[in-house]
C-alpha positions in Angstrom: -102.8 -119.7 -23.5 -101.4 -122.9 -22.1 -98.7 -123.0 -19.4 -95.9 -124.0 -21.7 -96.8 -121.3 -24.3 -97.1 -118.7 -21.5 -93.7 -119.6 -20.1 -92.1 -119.4 -23.5 -93.8 -116.0 -24.1 -92.6 -114.6 -20.7 -89.1 -116.0 -21.4 -89.1 -114.2 -24.8 -90.1 -110.9 -23.1 -87.3 -111.3 -20.6 -84.8 -112.0 -23.3 -85.9 -108.8 -25.2 -85.7 -106.7 -22.1 -82.2 -108.1 -21.3 -81.0 -107.4 -24.8 -82.4 -103.8 -24.6 -80.7 -103.2 -21.3 -77.4 -104.6 -22.6 -77.6 -102.2 -25.6 -78.4 -99.3 -23.3 -75.5 -100.1 -21.0 -73.0 -100.7 -23.9 -70.5 -97.9 -24.5 -71.1 -95.5 -27.4 -69.6 -96.8 -30.6 -66.5 -95.0 -31.8 -66.8 -92.9 -35.0 -66.0 -94.9 -38.1 -62.8 -93.3 -39.3 -61.7 -94.3 -42.8 -58.0 -95.2 -43.3 -55.7 -92.4 -44.4 -53.2 -92.3 -47.2 -49.6 -93.1 -46.3 -46.4 -93.3 -48.3 -44.2 -96.3 -47.9 -40.6 -95.0 -47.4 -39.0 -98.1 -49.1 -41.2 -98.3 -52.2 -42.2 -94.6 -52.4 -45.7 -95.8 -53.2 -48.9 -95.0 -51.4 -51.3 -97.1 -49.5 -53.6 -96.6 -46.5 -53.2 -97.0 -42.7 -55.7 -97.1 -39.9 -55.8 -94.7 -36.9 -53.1 -96.8 -35.2 -50.7 -96.6 -38.2 -51.3 -100.2 -39.3 -51.3 -100.9 -43.0 -54.8 -101.9 -44.1 -54.4 -101.3 -47.9 -50.9 -102.2 -49.2 -48.8 -99.4 -50.8 -49.3 -99.8 -54.6 -50.3 -96.4 -55.9 -48.3 -93.5 -57.4 -50.7 -91.1 -55.6 -53.5 -91.5 -53.1 -56.1 -89.0 -51.6 -58.2 -89.2 -48.4 -61.5 -91.1 -48.6 -64.7 -89.1 -49.4 -68.0 -90.9 -49.3 -66.2 -94.3 -49.0 -64.3 -93.6 -52.2 -60.7 -92.5 -52.5 -58.9 -91.2 -55.6 -55.8 -93.1 -56.5 -53.3 -92.9 -59.4 -51.9 -96.1 -60.9 -48.3 -96.8 -61.7 -49.2 -96.1 -65.4 -50.4 -92.6 -64.5 -54.2 -93.0 -64.7 -56.7 -92.0 -62.0 -59.7 -93.8 -60.6 -61.4 -94.7 -57.4 -61.1 -97.5 -54.8 -63.4 -98.6 -52.0 -62.4 -99.0 -48.3 -61.4 -102.6 -49.1 -58.8 -101.4 -51.5 -60.4 -102.8 -54.6 -61.0 -100.5 -57.6 -64.5 -99.1 -58.0 -64.8 -98.9 -61.8 -61.7 -98.5 -64.0 -58.5 -96.7 -63.5 -58.4 -95.0 -66.9 -59.0 -91.3 -66.3 -56.8 -88.3 -66.9 -58.3 -86.2 -64.1 -60.9 -86.9 -61.3 -62.5 -85.1 -58.4 -63.2 -86.5 -55.0 -66.5 -88.1 -54.6 -69.2 -85.7 -53.4 -73.0 -85.9 -53.4 -72.8 -89.4 -54.8 -70.9 -88.2 -57.9 -67.4 -88.8 -59.2 -66.5 -86.3 -61.9 -63.9 -87.7 -64.3 -62.1 -86.7 -67.5 -61.6 -89.4 -70.1 -59.3 -88.1 -72.9 -60.6 -84.5 -73.5 -64.2 -85.1 -72.4 -65.8 -85.0 -69.0 -68.5 -87.2 -67.4 -69.8 -88.4 -64.1 -69.6 -91.8 -62.4 -72.0 -93.2 -59.9 -71.1 -94.9 -56.6 -70.7 -98.2 -58.4 -68.0 -96.7 -60.6 -70.1 -97.0 -63.7 -70.9 -94.0 -66.0 -74.0 -92.1 -64.8 -73.3 -89.4 -67.3 -71.2 -90.3 -70.3 -68.0 -88.3 -70.9 -69.2 -85.9 -73.5 -68.8 -82.4 -72.0 -66.2 -79.8 -72.5 -65.8 -79.3 -68.7 -67.5 -80.3 -65.4 -66.6 -78.8 -62.1 -66.8 -80.6 -58.7 -70.3 -81.0 -57.3 -71.8 -78.5 -55.0 -75.2 -79.1 -53.4 -75.9 -81.9 -55.9 -75.2 -79.9 -59.0 -72.1 -79.4 -61.1 -71.2 -76.4 -63.2 -70.8 -77.7 -66.8 -70.0 -76.4 -70.3 -70.8 -77.9 -73.7 -70.8 -76.4 -77.2 -70.2 -72.9 -75.7 -73.1 -73.0 -73.3 -73.0 -73.0 -69.5 -75.4 -74.9 -67.3 -75.8 -77.0 -64.1 -75.7 -80.8 -64.4 -77.2 -83.2 -61.9 -76.2 -86.9 -61.2 -78.6 -88.1 -63.9 -77.3 -85.9 -66.6 -80.1 -83.4 -66.6 -79.0 -80.0 -67.8 -80.5 -77.1 -65.7 -80.6 -73.5 -66.6 -78.8 -73.9 -69.9 -78.4 -70.6 -71.7 -76.0 -69.8 -74.5 -75.9 -66.2 -73.3 -74.3 -67.0 -70.0 -70.6 -65.9 -70.0 -69.9 -67.7 -66.7 -71.7 -69.4 -63.9 -70.6 -70.2 -60.4 -71.3 -73.3 -58.1 -74.6 -73.4 -56.2 -74.2 -72.3 -52.6 -77.2 -72.1 -50.2 -79.5 -72.8 -53.1 -78.2 -69.9 -55.2 -75.7 -69.5 -58.0 -74.1 -66.5 -59.6 -74.4 -66.1 -63.4 -72.8 -63.6 -65.7 -74.4 -62.1 -68.9 -73.2 -59.1 -70.9 -70.5 -58.5 -68.3 -73.0 -58.2 -65.5 -73.8 -60.6 -62.6 -77.1 -61.9 -61.3 -78.5 -64.8 -59.4 -80.4 -68.1 -60.3 -81.7 -70.8 -58.0 -81.0 -74.5 -58.2 -83.8 -74.9 -60.8 -82.1 -72.4 -63.1 -84.8 -69.8 -62.5 -83.4 -66.2 -62.7 -84.1 -64.5 -59.3 -82.0 -61.4 -59.8 -81.4 -60.2 -63.3 -77.7 -59.7 -64.1 -77.0 -56.0 -63.5 -74.0 -55.8 -61.2 -70.4 -55.3 -62.4 -69.0 -57.5 -59.6 -70.8 -59.7 -57.1 -69.9 -62.1 -54.2 -71.8 -65.1 -53.0 -74.6 -64.7 -50.5 -73.6 -65.1 -46.8 -76.1 -64.7 -44.0 -78.7 -63.6 -46.5 -76.7 -60.7 -48.0 -74.3 -60.5 -51.0 -71.8 -57.8 -51.7 -72.2 -56.1 -55.1 -70.2 -53.4 -56.9 -72.5 -50.7 -58.2 -72.2 -46.9 -58.9 -68.5 -46.9 -58.2 -68.6 -48.6 -54.8 -69.4 -51.8 -52.9 -72.7 -52.4 -51.1 -74.9 -55.3 -50.1 -78.2 -56.7 -51.5 -80.7 -59.2 -50.0 -82.1 -62.3 -51.8 -84.7 -60.1 -53.5 -82.0 -58.0 -55.1 -82.8 -55.0 -52.9 -79.9 -52.8 -51.9 -79.9 -52.8 -48.1 -76.5 -51.3 -47.6 -75.8 -48.6 -50.2 -72.6 -48.8 -52.4 -70.0 -46.7 -50.5 -67.0 -48.9 -49.8 -63.8 -49.5 -51.7 -63.5 -53.1 -50.6 -65.7 -55.5 -48.6 -65.8 -59.0 -47.3 -68.7 -61.5 -46.9 -70.8 -61.3 -43.7 -69.7 -63.7 -40.9 -71.3 -63.8 -37.4 -73.3 -60.7 -38.2 -70.4 -58.5 -39.3 -68.7 -57.7 -42.5 -65.2 -56.1 -42.7 -65.2 -53.1 -45.0 -62.5 -50.7 -46.4 -63.6 -47.1 -46.9 -62.6 -44.9 -49.8 -60.2 -43.1 -47.4 -58.4 -46.5 -47.1 -59.3 -47.2 -43.4 -60.9 -50.5 -42.3 -63.9 -51.1 -40.0 -66.8 -53.5 -39.8 -70.6 -53.0 -40.4 -73.6 -55.0 -39.1 -76.4 -56.2 -41.3 -78.0 -52.7 -41.1 -74.9 -51.1 -42.5 -74.0 -49.5 -39.2 -70.3 -49.2 -38.4 -70.0 -51.4 -35.3 -66.2 -51.2 -35.4 -65.0 -47.7 -36.3 -63.1 -47.5 -39.6 -59.7 -46.5 -38.0 -57.6 -49.6 -38.7 -55.2 -50.5 -41.6 -56.5 -54.1 -41.5 -58.8 -56.4 -39.6 -58.3 -60.1 -39.7 -61.0 -62.8 -39.7 -62.9 -63.1 -36.4 -62.2 -66.3 -34.7 -63.8 -67.1 -31.4 -65.2 -63.6 -31.2 -61.8 -61.9 -31.6 -59.7 -60.6 -34.5 -56.3 -59.2 -35.1 -56.1 -55.5 -36.2 -53.2 -53.3 -37.3 -53.0 -49.5 -37.1 -51.6 -47.1 -39.7 -48.1 -47.8 -38.5 -48.5 -51.6 -38.9 -48.6 -52.3 -35.1 -51.0 -55.1 -34.1 -53.5 -55.8 -31.4 -56.7 -57.7 -30.8 -60.4 -56.5 -30.7 -63.7 -58.1 -29.9 -66.8 -58.2 -32.2 -68.1 -55.1 -30.6 -65.0 -53.2 -31.3 -63.8 -53.4 -27.7 -60.0 -53.5 -27.4 -58.8 -56.7 -25.8 -55.0 -56.4 -26.6 -54.0 -52.8 -27.3 -52.3 -52.1 -30.6 -48.6 -51.9 -30.1 -47.0 -55.3 -31.0 -45.1 -56.0 -34.2 -47.3 -59.1 -34.8 -50.2 -60.8 -33.0 -52.0 -64.1 -33.4 -55.7 -64.7 -32.5 -56.4 -66.3 -29.1 -56.0 -70.1 -28.8 -57.8 -70.8 -25.6 -57.0 -68.2 -23.0 -53.6 -67.0 -24.4 -52.5 -65.2 -27.6 -49.0 -65.1 -29.1 -47.5 -61.6 -29.5 -44.2 -60.5 -31.0 -42.1 -57.5 -30.1 -38.6 -56.7 -31.5 -38.5 -60.1 -33.2 -39.3 -62.1 -30.0 -42.5 -64.0 -29.2 -44.3 -64.2 -25.9 -47.9 -64.7 -24.6 -50.7 -62.5 -23.3 -54.0 -63.4 -21.6 -57.5 -62.0 -22.4 -56.9 -59.1 -20.1 -53.8 -58.1 -22.1 -51.5 -59.1 -19.3 -48.1 -60.4 -20.3 -48.1 -64.0 -19.1 -44.8 -65.0 -20.7 -42.6 -62.1 -21.8 -41.4 -62.1 -25.5 -38.2 -64.1 -25.4 -38.6 -66.7 -28.2 -37.6 -66.6 -31.8 -40.6 -68.8 -32.7 -43.6 -69.9 -30.7 -46.6 -72.1 -31.2 -50.0 -72.1 -29.5 -50.4 -74.2 -26.4 -51.8 -77.7 -26.9 -54.2 -79.8 -24.9 -51.3 -80.9 -22.7 -50.6 -77.3 -21.6 -47.3 -77.1 -23.4 -46.1 -75.1 -26.4 -43.2 -75.6 -28.8 -40.8 -72.7 -29.0 -37.3 -72.0 -30.4 -34.6 -69.9 -28.7 -31.7 -69.2 -31.0 -30.3 -72.7 -31.8 -32.5 -74.5 -29.2 -35.9 -76.2 -29.8 -37.9 -76.6 -26.6 -41.3 -77.0 -25.0 -42.6 -74.7 -22.3 -45.4 -74.7 -19.8 -48.0 -72.0 -19.2 -45.6 -70.2 -16.9 -42.9 -70.0 -19.5 -40.7 -72.7 -17.9 -38.8 -75.0 -20.2 -40.1 -78.5 -19.6 -38.6 -80.4 -22.6 -35.4 -79.6 -24.4 -33.9 -81.5 -27.3 -30.3 -82.1 -26.2 -28.0 -84.3 -28.2 -26.2 -85.7 -25.2 -26.3 -85.8 -21.4 -22.5 -86.1 -21.1 -20.0 -83.2 -21.0 -18.9 -82.0 -24.5 -16.2 -79.3 -24.5 -16.0 -78.6 -28.2 -17.4 -79.4 -31.6 -17.4 -78.5 -35.3 -20.0 -78.4 -38.1 -19.3 -77.4 -41.7 -16.5 -75.1 -40.9 -18.0 -73.7 -37.7 -15.9 -74.6 -34.6 -16.6 -73.8 -31.0 -14.9 -74.7 -27.7 -16.3 -74.1 -24.2 -13.8 -73.4 -21.4 -14.0 -76.0 -18.7 -13.3 -73.3 -16.0 -16.9 -71.9 -16.2 -18.2 -70.5 -12.9 -21.6 -70.1 -11.3 -22.0 -67.7 -8.3 -25.0 -67.1 -6.1 -24.9 -63.5 -4.9 -25.6 -62.4 -1.4 -29.0 -60.8 -2.0 -32.0 -63.1 -1.4 -33.5 -62.7 -4.9 -30.2 -62.2 -6.7 -30.0 -64.1 -10.0 -27.4 -66.8 -10.5 -24.3 -65.4 -12.2 -22.5 -67.4 -14.8 -19.2 -66.8 -16.4 -17.5 -68.8 -19.1 -14.9 -68.6 -21.9 -16.0 -69.5 -25.4 -13.8 -69.8 -28.5 -15.6 -69.6 -31.8 -13.8 -70.1 -35.1 -14.9 -69.9 -38.7 -13.0 -72.3 -40.8 -15.2 -72.1 -43.9 -14.6 -70.0 -47.0 -17.4 -67.5 -46.2 -18.4 -65.1 -43.5 -20.9 -66.6 -41.1 -23.7 -65.0 -39.1 -23.5 -66.7 -35.7 -25.8 -66.8 -32.7 -25.3 -68.3 -29.3 -27.9 -69.7 -26.9 -27.3 -70.9 -23.3 -29.5 -73.0 -21.0 -28.8 -74.0 -17.4 -29.7 -77.4 -16.1 -30.4 -77.3 -12.3 -29.9 -80.2 -9.8 -33.5 -81.5 -10.3 -33.1 -81.6 -14.1 -35.0 -78.4 -14.8 -34.1 -76.1 -17.6 -33.5 -72.3 -17.3 -32.8 -69.9 -20.2 -29.6 -67.9 -19.6 -29.6 -64.3 -20.5 -26.2 -63.4 -22.0 -25.7 -59.8 -21.0 -22.1 -59.3 -22.1 -21.9 -57.4 -25.4 -20.9 -59.8 -28.1 -19.5 -58.2 -31.3 -20.1 -61.4 -33.3 -23.4 -62.5 -31.9 -25.9 -62.1 -34.8 -23.3 -60.6 -37.0 -20.9 -61.8 -39.6 -17.9 -63.8 -38.3 -14.9 -63.6 -40.6 -12.7 -66.6 -41.3 -10.6 -66.4 -38.1 -10.9 -67.4 -34.5 -12.6 -65.3 -32.0 -12.5 -65.8 -28.2 -14.9 -64.0 -26.0 -15.8 -64.0 -22.3 -19.6 -64.5 -21.8 -21.4 -63.3 -18.7 -24.9 -64.7 -18.1 -27.7 -64.3 -15.6 -30.3 -66.9 -14.7 -33.2 -67.0 -12.2 -32.7 -70.6 -11.3 -33.2 -71.2 -7.5 -29.9 -73.0 -7.0 -28.1 -72.9 -3.6 -24.4 -72.6 -3.1 -22.7 -76.0 -3.0 -25.1 -77.6 -5.6 -24.0 -78.6 -9.0 -25.4 -77.3 -12.3 -24.6 -77.9 -16.0 -24.4 -75.4 -18.7 -25.5 -76.2 -22.3 -24.5 -73.9 -25.2 -25.5 -74.0 -28.8 -23.6 -72.0 -31.4 -25.3 -71.8 -34.8 -25.1 -70.2 -38.2 -28.3 -70.4 -40.3 -30.2 -73.7 -40.2 -27.5 -76.0 -41.3 -24.6 -75.3 -39.0 -24.9 -76.0 -35.3 -22.4 -76.9 -32.5 -23.5 -78.2 -29.1 -21.4 -78.1 -26.0 -22.1 -79.1 -22.4 -20.0 -78.2 -19.4 -18.7 -80.5 -16.7 -20.8 -80.2 -13.5 -20.2 -76.7 -12.0 -20.3 -76.2 -8.2 -22.3 -73.1 -7.4 -20.3 -70.7 -5.1 -21.7 -68.2 -2.7 -20.2 -65.2 -4.5 -19.1 -62.1 -2.8 
């Protein structure tokens, strides 16, 4: 090899090495997210926007669905369906009465009264000639023609056609349920009968087992059709994570493992779906709690309603108010909210308190509050509901070290409408640093939550608040008086100087 050729060869190797290193050091590419459907508020037509909300396909459709396999279903202004590509151009014609989302390389369409299948290019892979075709599942569609049921592939091949089938179900995990003479059995994806139809009712296989109804009860069979859990239950659910929820003939609910052993005793009224290893249960009185997959009690039954854990906290409801507990059943945030959502990645949760919508942190402190104004507002009216806050509101700090802040105010509420109103009042204190504190109104209020007749009602409100505010500092008081979801009056006091109290 000559010197020049050797130099060129070495330079080429260095270039390849540098390119490989650059590729290795390059950041991982972001996932290719297709645009999503969006309605144009002005034209009321649909187009598509990217992840940043930028229009990439102009709004021009009467209807638009999310992309699936780089094809999206759209409906023309004339009322016909078809597919478009990610460039917004039609893939095939928009002439169809009904269409399914693309799946397994197939687009199932109805032209007139007949059904067919389109390929990825929008051309007919299977001419529209069938009475019905269902959406694809594992590369096969349930189809019907001339009274016969069968499976149909992307090339139009009919699989397992039998005029004696009364019904067939989509293929799942390579198996499909078929009905003959009122009994159910199993075929594989080639149409071969694996389990002769002999069961009155049957569910899909899950974790290698399928629930069947036989001899007056529900049990489970394996893929060979062998009964591995004898028929004995009144109701059953498919297996998930090694457990199946079952209802006994005595109307109690528990859960069995794949051997049919009761892992969770049948002592509950209901057991919800297991999520993250836990499930909500209710007892015979309708009280709710949370258990683990081994039947261990995580949150004892006793709440009016419970939601599954989202991270390390679960929402619980008692006496119509929502709060939060941790995985040791400790009450982290006492039930005080009319509505509450799970905590998000930012560590905050949306809640509502009477007429207020707020965000709280994991300690239950209000961090964000939707207030209509930051200026004093002494009165307001909304659709016949009128309220006035007395400017002589007081805030006292008692002598005890941990004494709550005491608040007193006069509130006039009048109903000027032609109907009785159910009225609620919610109060929040804003401290000198801008923090929010829920005020507990402890004075009995005859009208709070009850019907307010068409006449004025003045009442003295006494409140308590745990805000750490020192005498001499100024606070603001916000009140919301509401009736239903449509009537709401906001008020905000002038700055109140906290006194030392007695």
